[in-house]
N, C-alpha and C positions, 0 to 999 in steps of 0.2 A: 465419721468413724471416731469413737472415743479413744483417747490415748491412755497409756498406763497411768499417767498422773491423774487423769479424770477418774479412773476406776479406784485409785487409792483414796481420793477425796470422798468418794461415795461409800467406800468400805474401809473405815479406819482400823478395822481389826484384821486386815490382810496379813499382818506380820506374825500371826500366831503360828506356832510350830505344828506341823502335821503329826498324826498319830505315829508314823514311822520314825519321826525324829530326824529323818534324813534331810529335810528341807523345811523352810517356812512356807506357809500357805501362799500359793500364787507365784512362788519363786522356783527357780531351777538353778543347778550348779553349772558353771562354765569354766573353761580352762584358758587362762590368759598367759601368753608367752611374754617373758620379760628378759632383760639383759642378765647375763650370768653374774651371780653374787650381788644382785640388786633386789632379790626377792623380798627381803624384810623391809628394805627402804620403800619399795613400791607399795607393799601392804600397809605400812604405816601412813604413807602419804594419801592413799585412797581412803582409808578409814577417816582420816582427818578431814578430807574434802567432802566426803559424804555427810559427815556431821555438820560441817559449816553450811553446806548447801541445803540441808534439811531433806536429804534423799534417803534417809534410813528406812523408809517404808517401801522403797523400790530396790535398794541395794542392801542385802543382809550381811551375812558373815563373809569375811575375806581372810583366807587362810594360807599359811605356808607350813605344811606339816614337817616336823623335825623329829629326830630321835636322839635322845641323850645317850652318850657313850662315855664310859670311863676308859682311859688309855693309860697303861702303866709302863713305866720304864725306869730302871734304876731305883725301884721301890717307891717312886712318886706317882700318885694318881691325879689325873686332871680330867675334868668333865668337859666334853665338847658337844655341840649340837650339830648333828649331821642332817642336811636337808634331804628329804626322801625323794623329792621331785625337783631337782635342780633346773632352774630356768623357767619355772611355772608358778603362777599364783592362782588360787581357786577362788572364784567370785560367785556368790549366791545373789541372784537378782531376778527381777521381772523383765520380760521382753514384751514388745508390741504383739498384737494379734498375728502379724505375719512372721513373727520370729526374729525381727530385727531389734537392735538395742535402742531404747529411747534416746532421742538426740541429745538431751542434756546430760544423760548418763555417759554416753559414748564420748562426748566432748570432754567431760571431767576425767575420764579414764585416759583418753588419747593424749591429753595435755600433761600427763604425769611423766616425769623423767624416767627412762628405763623401760617403758611399756612398748610392747610390740603389737601383735594382733591376737584376737581370740582364735582358738582352734575351731574351724568351721569352713563354710564355703559360701560363695555368692554374697559376701558381706554379712552373713548371718552366723552367729555362734552356734556350735553344736551342743545340745544338752548332754550332760554326762549320764551314763547308764547307772541304774540303781546299784549294781554290784561295785562299780567304780567309786560311787559316792560313799557307800558303806565302808570300803577299804580305806579311802582317804580320811574319813572322819575317825575311824578306829585308830589309824596311824597318828592322827592329831591328839587323840585322847592319851595315847601311850607316852606322849611327850611329858606328861605330868607324873609318870611312874619313876621309880628309882632307875638311875642310869644303868645300862647294861655294860659289860666289860667287852670292848671291841676285840675280836679275834680270839676270845677265850672259848674255844670250841673243843676242849679236850675232856675226856672222861676216863675213869679208872679202867685199866685193861688195854688202853690204846698203846700201840707200839710207836715209839717216837725216836727221833734223832736230835741230839743237841747240836745246834748250829753256831753257837757262840759261847764264850767263856772258858773256864778251866777244863770242862769236859767236852769240848768241841769234838764232833764226829763220833762220840759215844752213842750207842743205841741201847734202848731199854724199854721197860714197860711202866706206864703210869700207875702209881699206887694210890695217890689221892690228889685232889684239886682244891685249892683255897681261892675261891673266886674273889673274896673280899680283898685279899692281899695281892692277887695276881700271881700266886706262886703254885708250882706243881712239884709234887714229890715223885721222882722217877727212880725205879730200881735199876741200877747200872751194875754190870759185872766188872768189879775192880779187883785186880790181883786174884782172880778166880773165885771171888765171893760176891754175892748179890748185896749191894750196898744202896740204901736209900739216900738220894741226893736231892736237895731242894733247888729248883731252877725257876727262873722267871719265865712265864708262859711264852713271851715273845722270842725266847731263845730256843724254842722247840719247833719241830715240824713233824707231821704225821708220816709214818711209813705205811704205804698201802700193802 
C-alpha cells in the first residue's frame, strides 16, 4: 500500500488550493489540543519543523485564530489579541488512506512541547466539517482588520446606569457614541434638567 509520502512524490502539485479555498488539494483540517497559553508557541514550532523536515507538501497551514481588540481605560487605548479557540491549534494536512496520521508527521507533532492529542477516536484524527473550517478561516482573516473595541456595545437610545465616577448611580439615555475614543455621551437629569455628560464606556451598564 502506498503511503502519503509516495503519493506526494508522484503528484508534486498536491498542494494547490481547492476551488472552495477551504483547504489545499488532498488535505483536510484537524484540531490539535495544546497546553493553555502555548498555542502560538506550538504553531511556530510546528511550522519551523515542517519546513526543516521538508514536509510542507504533507502539512499545509497551521493556524491559531485571534481577534484584535482595543480596550480603553482612563482615555488610553491598547490593542490586545484574543484567542478565539483557547487550547487548540488547527492543522491542515494529509492522512493515510485509513485516516491515520503519517508516522513521520505524527512523530514531529508529538515531540513538540505543549502538544496533546488530535480530536478524534481510535488514534485517528477527525476531519473538521466544512462549516467549521469556513468559520475558522473567516475568523483568521478578521485578525488583519482594524481592531474592534472590546465591550463597546452601546447605541443611541440605550438606557444606562453610570457605575463609576462623579455620576455614579445616575441613570440616563445614550445620546451619542464615539467608538474611536471609547466615550459615550449620556443625557442625565441633573438639578431637574437634561444634561449631556461624556462618560467612558466601561463606566456604564445597560438597564433592561
